N, C-alpha and C positions, 0 to 999 in steps of 0.2 A: 551924575548918578553913579559914581564910582563906589562899588561895594563888592564884597565877596559873598558869593552864594554858599549856602550850607546844604549839605547832603540831606535829601528829603526822607531818608530812612530815620525814623524817630528813635531808633536804638543807637544811631551814630551821631548825626547832626554836626559832623566835622566840616571844616572849611574845604571848599573845592577851588583851590587857587590856580591850578594850571590846566588840568584835564578833568573831564567828567563825562558821564553818560547823560544825555538829555533825551527826553521823550516828547512825542508829539502831543501828549496830554499835559505838557508844561511842567514836568517834574525833572529834577536833576539829582544824580547820585554820584558819590565819589567812586573812583574806579574799583577799590576793594569791595564796596557794598554792591555795586553793579554786578560784579562777578559772582559774589555770594548769593545774590538774589535772582540770578539767571537772566540778567538783561544782556550780557555780552555773549553768552552761549545759551540758546533756547533749551529749556527742559521739556522733555516729552514733545519736542517739536513746536512748542509755543512759548511766547513770552507774555507775561502779565505784569503791568505796572504795580509795584508793591504799595504805592501811595494811594492809588484810586481804583485798582483792579481793572483798568482798561486793557483789553486784549490788544497787544502790539503785533499785528499780523504782517505788516510790511517791513522789509529790511531797514528802511529809513525811519521807522517808528521809534527806534531807540539807537542812538549813534554816539560814539565817542567823539568828543569835540575838544578843541583847544580853546581854553578861556582867555588865553593871551596870545592871539595869533601874531605872526610876524607882519611887518609892514608890507612885504611882498604878497603875502596871502590876502591881506585886507585890500590890496590894490587889485588883485586878480579875481577874487571870488565873485564879484558882481559885474565884472567887466563883460560887455557884450550883451547883457540882459537889458530888456526894455525898461524905461523909467517906471512903468506900471508894476512890473515884477519886482523891481528894486524897492519901491515903496511898500508893496505887499510884504516883502521879506522884512523890511525895517519895522513895519507895523506889527508883524508877528513877534519879532524880537522884543519890541517894547511891551507888548502884551505879556510875553513870558516873564519879563522882569517885573512888571506890575503885579502879576499873579504871585510871583515868588516873594515880593516885598509884603504883600497883603498876608500871605501865609506866615511869613516870619513875624509880622506884627501880631497876628492871631496867636501863634504859638507862644510868643513872649507874654502876651496878655493872659493866656490860659494858665501860665505858670503862677501868675499873681492872683488871678481871680477866675475860677472856673465857671462862674455864673454870668460872665459878660455876654451880652446879646450881640447878634450880628449887626443890628442897626447901630448900636453904640460904637462898634468897631468901624463901620463904614463911614461915618461922618468925619472923624479925624483923618482917615486915609484920604478921602476925597479932598478935604481942605488942603492937606500937605502936598499931595502929589499933583492934583490938578493945577495948583498954583505954580509948581516947579516945572511942569512940562511945557514944551512949545505949543503954540496954538495949532489946532488941527489934530492933536494927538489925544485929546480928552476922551474921544469915543473909544479909544483903546483901553483906557483905564476903566471906563464904565463897562466895557465888555469883560474885562478881567474880573471886576467886582461882581458882575452878574453871575459868573461861573461859581463863585464860592459863597456869596452873600445872598441867599434867597430865603 
């Protein structure tokens, strides 16, 4: 599932190749947009996700992350954590990617046809991604879909 994420600021949509700000509401912003939108420095003491208006009250609700971490970082980041926590982290990461891919497909389709229904978008996504993912991760995709396709 190698792909490059795009900034979720609709005025930008630039590639986020190395570093980005990610939010707990599953959005990602390039560093310049994150700064301009108040995600790196709270405005008036609060941060609000520009994509979905979620209030980001905790310090870890929007963080700068490396999208190409070193091998040492990958080795150490989950070391010492229980398998349950590791699987929970992996599941959340997969759900984030699933959400981003659905959003990207949705934005691409909207460019061509503003009248597409959510149901029409959900069927091809389920077919493509559910077939490509390992067994046991399908529930993550359904969870991501349920967040945007209702």
